[in-house]
DOKEZA-734170 format. One line per field, with one value per residue (C-alpha): y, x, z. Coordinates in pm, 1 decimal. Each point is the difference from the previous one (the first is absolute). Layout:
c2 (Y	...);
c1 (X	...);
c3 (Z	...);
//
This chain:
c2 (2864.6	-296.7	53.9	-145.1	-286.5	238.4	249.2	-278.1	-127.6	349.4	40.0	-334.3	87.3	329.1	-168.0	-244.1	290.4	18.4	-345.4	-364.4	-208.8	-189.3	332.1	78.5	-201.7	-20.5	-328.5	-7.8	-163.8	269.7	275.6	-156.7	-59.6	368.9	121.5	-153.3	183.4	-74.0	286.4	-120.2	159.3	-114.6	-344.9	-30.8	286.4	-133.4	3.6	379.2	13.5	-199.0	153.5	-48.7	-134.9	-3.4	60.7	-115.5	256.0	-54.4	346.3	365.4	48.1	-265.3	153.5	340.2	-146.2	-162.3	322.1	208.0	-235.8	4.8	378.8	28.7	-243.6	127.5	-343.9	-19.2	-124.1	-154.2	-83.3	-317.1	-116.7	-254.2	75.7	-17.8	345.9	44.4	281.6	-166.2	228.5	-275.3	-94.6	143.5	186.2	74.3	-298.9	82.6	-121.1	-136.8	59.0	-286.5	92.9	-329.9	-81.9	312.6	-166.2	54.3	140.0	251.9	130.6	-74.2	284.4	-131.7	323.7	232.3	-277.8	21.9	-247.0	73.8	-243.3	-57.6	77.2	-354.5	-134.2	-141.0	124.1	-353.1	-115.7	322.8	-40.2	-358.6	134.4	300.3	-222.1	-139.8	347.3	61.8	249.5	15.4	215.8	69.3	69.4	-251.0	2.1	-269.1	-127.1	-14.0	-347.8	87.2	378.2	165.1	320.2	164.8	-53.4	153.6	308.1	20.2	-7.4	178.3	-300.3	-25.4	-228.9	-207.8	107.1	355.3	156.7	-121.6	21.9	215.0	-85.5	-44.4	375.5	12.3	-317.8	57.5	253.4	40.2	-174.1	16.7	80.8	-25.6	288.9	-46.7	132.4	-263.8	242.8	-125.3	210.4	-62.9	78.3	53.3	261.1	225.1	-162.5	-258.0	-362.5	-59.7	324.5	-5.1	377.3	283.5	356.4	36.5	75.6	-155.0	-323.3	-216.6	-340.0	4.9	119.8	-312.9	-234.3	-108.3	100.3	-355.6	-3.9	311.1	201.3	-264.7	-303.3	-37.0	-240.6	-4.3	121.6	70.1	-104.5	86.1	-295.3	-60.2	-245.2	-323.1	14.8	-204.1	-37.1	18.7	25.7	-22.9	-33.1	-48.2	104.6	-60.6	230.8	-48.7	330.1	220.9	322.4	-133.6	-152.4	330.0	194.8	-251.5	24.1	376.3	-25.8	-253.0	226.5	301.0	-186.1	125.9	-344.6	26.6	-358.5	37.6	-126.9	21.8	-70.7	-142.2	-6.0	-276.7	80.2	-238.8	-73.7	-95.9	-218.7	-176.5	-64.2	-132.2	-217.9	-178.7	-1.9	-318.3	201.4	193.7	-27.9	175.9	-230.0	196.7	-57.6	193.4	258.8	141.6	309.5	152.7	-79.6	220.6	-89.7	196.9	-68.6	97.1	-52.9	71.7	-121.2	-241.6	226.3	293.4	-221.9	-152.9	344.0	131.0	-316.5	42.1	349.8	-111.8	-297.5	234.7	231.7	-293.3	-125.4	350.0	-11.6	-337.2	-215.5	-375.5	-132.8	-282.2	-171.3	-49.9	-273.8	191.3	332.9	-124.8	-231.3	249.5	276.7	-245.8	-98.7	358.7	-40.5	-344.5	98.2	258.9	-50.2	-361.5	-163.6	67.3	-106.2	237.7	-37.4	72.3	165.1	-342.5	-126.0	-206.1	-29.6	110.6	74.6	371.4	214.4	268.9	370.4	298.1	370.7	198.0	360.3	218.9	100.2	197.1	-189.6	208.3	-82.9	-377.6	-96.6	215.4	-106.6	-363.8	27.3	180.1	-253.6	-299.1	165.5	33.9	-368.6	-103.3	188.6	-164.8	-341.1	56.8	37.4	-303.3	-304.0	79.8	194.3	-87.8	224.7	-143.7	271.5	290.9	69.6	324.5	5.5	276.1	179.8	167.0	-41.6	277.2	-145.9	322.7	-189.8	-359.3	-219.8	-78.5	-292.1	-179.0	-347.7	-126.1	-347.7	-4.8	-300.4	47.3	-281.9	203.1	336.9	163.4	354.1	65.2	-120.7	180.8	330.8	-51.6	-62.7	309.0	209.9	-145.4	77.8	356.7	28.1	-145.3	258.1	277.9	-99.0	19.8	348.2	119.4	-94.6	186.0	-308.5	-112.8	-244.6	-239.7	-34.3	-313.8	-147.2	311.0	142.8	-27.9	-223.1	24.4	132.2	161.2	167.9	214.4	189.3	55.4	349.2	85.1	-115.6	173.4	316.5	219.2	-273.0	-219.9	265.8	-9.8	-376.7	59.8	259.0	-235.8	-290.4	204.8	138.9	-325.7	-229.3	208.2	-303.0	-161.5	-332.3	-79.8	-207.2	199.4	3.9	10.3	273.6	200.4	131.0	-18.6	337.6	145.1	-24.0	244.0	-243.4	-353.9	-208.3	-245.4	202.8	-92.8	-238.0	-28.1	-368.5	40.8);
c1 (13902.8	-230.9	-322.1	-30.6	-243.4	-247.6	28.2	-42.1	-313.3	-147.3	78.2	-158.8	-313.2	-28.5	52.7	-280.8	-241.7	77.3	138.3	-90.0	231.7	127.3	112.0	228.3	321.9	237.0	189.5	373.0	-58.8	-243.3	235.1	317.2	-165.9	-84.8	349.4	227.1	42.5	221.6	237.1	287.5	14.0	212.3	-149.8	186.0	-222.9	-321.9	-183.4	27.4	-242.7	-285.1	-347.2	-199.9	-287.5	-147.2	-352.2	-183.5	-268.8	-237.2	-157.5	99.3	-213.2	196.9	333.0	-122.1	-113.8	338.2	186.3	-228.4	68.2	373.6	-0.5	-192.4	236.6	318.2	82.1	209.9	-171.9	179.3	-198.3	98.9	-120.9	216.8	309.2	212.7	153.5	375.3	33.2	-163.7	-302.1	-218.9	245.8	-103.0	278.4	-192.1	-231.5	-369.4	-260.6	66.1	-311.1	6.2	-219.9	9.2	-361.3	-117.2	23.3	-346.1	-95.0	-275.7	-78.5	114.6	-94.9	46.5	-105.7	235.8	258.7	51.7	-14.2	-49.8	170.6	114.7	370.1	77.3	-57.6	290.9	61.6	43.1	-335.8	-166.8	122.0	-121.4	-351.6	40.1	121.1	-352.8	-100.5	300.1	152.6	302.2	152.3	356.8	177.7	283.5	270.2	265.8	-202.4	-318.0	-120.4	15.6	-29.4	-332.9	-166.3	30.1	372.6	31.9	-183.9	211.5	322.9	-121.8	135.8	181.3	-120.9	211.3	-226.3	-49.2	138.9	-313.6	-270.3	135.4	93.6	-211.9	-48.3	-152.7	-207.6	-163.4	-275.0	-119.1	-15.8	-158.2	254.7	-10.9	188.4	208.8	-292.2	-236.5	-181.6	-75.6	62.0	-29.9	317.3	16.4	17.4	-279.4	-294.0	-98.7	93.3	74.3	166.6	356.6	62.3	-139.0	108.0	-219.8	201.3	330.0	103.1	-28.5	13.3	376.1	45.5	-172.9	199.7	353.9	-5.1	74.5	-296.0	104.5	-311.8	-270.1	-140.8	-158.8	-295.4	-184.0	119.8	-131.7	238.6	37.2	-34.5	126.8	-85.8	191.2	283.8	-51.0	373.0	323.3	355.0	298.3	328.3	330.0	323.8	361.7	300.4	374.0	41.1	-197.3	31.3	-185.4	-270.7	-42.1	-27.9	-250.7	-217.9	-25.4	-80.5	-277.3	-158.8	14.8	-137.6	-355.8	-161.0	-351.3	-9.8	334.1	-42.8	361.3	367.1	245.7	380.1	190.4	365.3	298.2	-25.5	-365.4	77.1	273.7	-242.4	-269.2	259.4	99.9	-320.9	-205.0	-322.2	104.9	-182.8	259.3	301.7	258.6	358.3	282.2	28.3	-343.7	50.2	-349.3	-361.6	-290.3	-367.6	-286.2	-369.9	-304.4	-371.5	-301.4	-193.4	190.1	31.8	142.3	234.0	138.4	65.7	159.4	204.5	152.7	112.8	158.1	173.8	148.0	128.6	152.1	182.3	138.5	154.8	169.3	-253.2	-34.6	-352.8	-18.4	-289.8	-367.0	35.5	230.2	-174.4	-351.7	103.0	197.9	-259.5	-275.3	207.8	72.0	-183.6	131.7	326.1	-142.5	117.4	106.7	311.1	286.3	358.3	275.9	375.9	268.8	319.1	161.5	-294.1	-187.0	-372.0	-221.0	-371.2	-65.1	-309.4	-50.6	-17.0	12.2	56.0	-185.3	0.9	-146.9	285.2	-4.9	117.4	315.2	121.2	-46.8	362.1	156.9	-255.7	56.7	377.5	-30.8	-249.3	211.6	299.9	-199.9	-94.9	354.7	130.4	-264.5	94.9	368.0	-93.1	-227.3	-139.1	-351.5	-74.2	14.5	-48.1	-279.7	9.7	-211.3	-284.1	-152.2	-365.3	-191.2	-244.9	-181.4	-32.2	248.3	276.3	65.5	65.2	61.6	-63.3	363.3	58.9	299.2	-70.3	197.2	11.0	4.2	114.1	-256.6	133.1	321.3	-169.1	91.8	17.4	336.0	-110.4	-331.3	172.8	216.4	-315.7	-173.0	303.9	8.4	-368.9	61.4	286.8	-217.0	-269.7	258.1	119.3	-356.9	-47.7	339.1	-110.0	-330.8	-208.7	-237.3	87.9	-278.6	-233.5	-175.7	50.8	11.9	278.7	-125.6	257.5	350.0	261.1	-182.2	-259.0	274.4	22.4	-372.5	14.8	288.2	-192.9	-325.7	132.6	-286.4	-234.1	113.5	-114.8	-338.9	-0.8	57.7	-278.3	-243.6	92.7	-37.9	-336.4	-157.3	156.9	30.7	87.0	244.4	-180.1	24.6	310.1	220.5	373.8	-26.2	124.3	159.5	-349.3	57.8	166.0	-349.9	-57.3	158.9	-2.3	134.5	-36.6	-189.7	-301.5	-142.9	-290.5	-341.2	64.9	177.5);
c3 (19465.4	58.7	190.6	348.3	52.3	161.9	-286.8	-255.1	174.9	0.1	-369.2	-90.3	195.6	-186.8	-338.0	74.0	-34.1	-374.3	-90.2	56.1	214.6	-306.7	-150.8	297.2	-21.5	295.7	-40.8	-69.6	-337.3	-108.9	111.7	-145.3	-336.5	-21.1	79.5	-262.4	-330.9	-303.5	73.9	216.2	339.0	295.9	48.5	328.5	121.8	-148.2	333.5	4.4	-295.0	156.2	35.5	317.1	-205.3	-350.3	-121.6	-313.4	-87.2	-290.2	-40.2	-0.8	311.6	187.5	-103.0	113.5	332.1	61.0	-79.2	225.2	289.5	-67.1	-16.7	326.3	175.5	-174.2	-142.9	-320.2	-316.5	-298.2	-316.6	-182.1	-338.4	-184.6	206.0	-316.8	46.9	-8.0	252.0	301.7	-24.4	149.3	276.9	338.9	178.1	321.0	46.8	4.1	-250.2	-346.3	-209.7	-249.4	-296.0	-189.0	86.7	-181.5	-340.3	-145.5	-339.4	72.9	-347.6	-352.8	-235.3	-353.3	-169.2	189.9	31.0	372.8	286.0	370.3	236.7	353.1	31.2	113.1	-349.9	-195.7	-354.3	-135.8	139.0	-106.6	-355.6	-15.7	56.0	-228.9	-284.2	-38.0	-116.1	-225.2	246.8	228.9	269.8	-119.6	328.8	-40.4	270.4	31.4	297.0	-210.3	111.7	370.5	39.1	80.7	-118.0	342.8	11.9	-344.3	124.3	316.2	-199.8	-316.4	-183.4	-331.1	-279.4	-238.9	-286.8	123.6	-318.0	-178.4	266.4	282.4	356.4	312.8	42.1	-351.1	27.1	340.0	-64.4	358.5	336.2	342.6	265.8	379.8	159.1	318.0	208.0	-139.8	-228.9	-350.9	-310.2	-371.2	-194.3	-374.8	-269.6	117.2	173.4	-259.4	37.9	-369.0	-105.6	-135.2	-12.7	208.8	72.4	308.9	311.8	104.8	-171.9	310.6	-166.3	-32.9	357.5	127.0	-221.7	78.2	366.3	121.5	236.6	191.0	-91.6	35.0	-178.2	-344.4	10.1	-334.8	-338.3	-348.0	-275.2	-367.8	-238.8	-353.8	-278.1	46.0	-257.0	-311.9	-57.6	198.3	-128.4	235.6	-192.6	186.6	-167.7	100.4	-38.8	32.5	188.4	236.7	-199.8	-305.1	218.6	184.5	-325.8	-135.6	311.5	-37.2	-370.0	64.3	259.8	-232.9	-302.3	48.4	-29.7	142.8	127.2	183.9	358.1	114.1	-64.8	249.3	-4.3	183.2	64.6	-1.2	372.9	-43.1	-302.3	196.0	283.7	-235.1	-172.1	319.6	204.9	-12.7	-16.9	-311.0	-331.1	-217.2	-50.5	-197.2	-121.4	159.8	-278.8	84.8	214.1	12.1	-78.8	-105.9	9.5	-147.3	43.3	-207.2	62.5	-216.6	-303.0	-221.2	-304.1	199.6	204.7	-320.8	-146.4	318.9	38.4	-347.6	93.1	328.7	-162.1	-260.8	273.5	188.3	-311.4	-62.9	348.9	-50.2	185.0	-37.9	45.1	254.5	-171.7	69.8	262.3	233.7	-60.8	63.0	282.8	202.1	-26.2	95.2	304.0	106.6	332.9	92.1	166.4	236.2	360.5	-47.5	150.3	-237.7	-33.1	100.9	-12.2	254.0	-122.3	-43.0	-207.3	259.0	-80.4	290.4	41.0	6.5	11.7	-259.6	63.1	-228.4	17.6	-263.6	-114.8	-272.7	-231.0	-325.4	-305.9	-49.6	351.2	-8.9	-81.2	271.8	262.2	-94.8	45.5	333.4	138.4	-98.8	165.4	324.5	2.6	-94.4	302.5	217.3	-135.0	75.3	366.5	38.0	-179.7	120.2	-321.0	-369.0	-304.8	-215.1	-261.4	-114.8	-233.6	-122.5	-105.6	-175.7	229.0	-291.4	-374.3	-80.5	212.9	190.1	323.1	96.1	298.3	70.1	232.8	143.1	134.9	297.0	149.7	379.8	200.3	274.1	217.9	36.7	38.6	332.1	135.8	-164.8	-344.7	36.5	67.9	-308.9	-203.3	137.4	-85.4	-352.5	-50.5	111.9	-249.9	-279.2	72.8	3.7	-347.7	-133.0	144.9	-124.3	-351.7	19.9	70.1	271.1	276.3	-97.7	-295.0	120.8	343.8	214.8	213.4	356.0	168.0	140.7	-238.9	-288.4	223.7	151.5	-329.4	-56.6	161.3	-232.1	-306.4	85.8	165.3	119.7	-115.4	288.7	245.8	-171.7	55.9	371.1	11.1	-170.9	226.1	317.3	-113.0	-114.9	260.8	318.5	216.4	-246.4	-6.8	-373.1	-72.6	239.3	-61.5	-379.0	-237.0	286.6	73.4	375.9	-53.1	-39.0	373.6	241.5	291.4	16.9	-318.4	220.9	119.8	334.5	-57.4	155.8	70.8	332.3);
//
């Protein structure tokens, strides 16, 4: 619920004790720009997601001051980094303050000997790597949103990296960070107490607790990251197949090949190939007899990449693959970030081309369950599509989460005609998301391996997935955030409070 004018004035006056006037943003433009996210939500109810104001802190001390004031006045706080998340983690559900961390983009220390860098969480990986390249190093956290996502958002979602099979994911690459708790206290989070330690057995492993919580347990402000030598060579072959089964078998064999430079393998199914074939933004034009595509990626020194590449090419040939050639392979991998959250072309049932926004539902699925999960998910979207033209099936891909291929980020992409999205269509979408999550759980998977599961639909099944662990989540939330100010309404964590999910505030 929006603050009254009197409450807003009182809040602004309090914030002026820790921020400059130009760091306190109250205009409609400032608030609207910090509400929209790539994930489709009911655009006809957009005004319900507006904050009362936004702030632009530049230091940990300023963030802590803002949170202390919000906690004292019982005003909701929503952290926002790049705002690229696909579960609305940065969208405020109860108004309040959006803490925009983009101005915290400094590099504080570059340690060339220990190969670490300490940064503000508002820094962008692309810009960071431009500076690290001068020293022959890079930070290999590589999401699809790489050019526009920020380190803090990666921490808040415990993000997944496209080259994680070689270098690890965000949880492996972030060594430690400073974190503002919901009370405004500041703590250092890492493995043990050191800032540059990658493994400790001292005490509870708190780093993972404070990653992936979607801003419900506080705000990360500065982080120390693990660096690697910038790869000397990259190999990213794409192969085509005339059937899904051979492509699926090949993907598993590539992941199990034991190639040290292996950074990942991805399987595109027939629906995805059909979408890429007809979409104007696609980089993989293919004839109609192509039913699936597989990509594999390797990074390292040239001699080891060449050796590993020969092994993977041999495996692909044994599974009936046709190599697409250097131009397509290199070009499409190089363009892997370009199509993130851009206007795309959907189709109605009668073939009309319409502008749609892109959304995806992802899960962690074991390799052996990929075919059955794929069929069930396509059936769910087909049923949705029979009911309305608002949705279009843009296909699935499955991407190795680790270098043994034990589990895969499994994603179905759905076009949404947002101009036609209304309450009825939204409820159908929420129901479909719930069904998609249920399929993942029924096959021994996890609801999300990348984006998080804190919004309508999939979030309903989080207690089922976690069991007693969800009660621990509630206990932690209630203990650390007694007034429920941090991103309230997310992850069903309102259940942690015995009274109303909207605690009475001090701003009366």
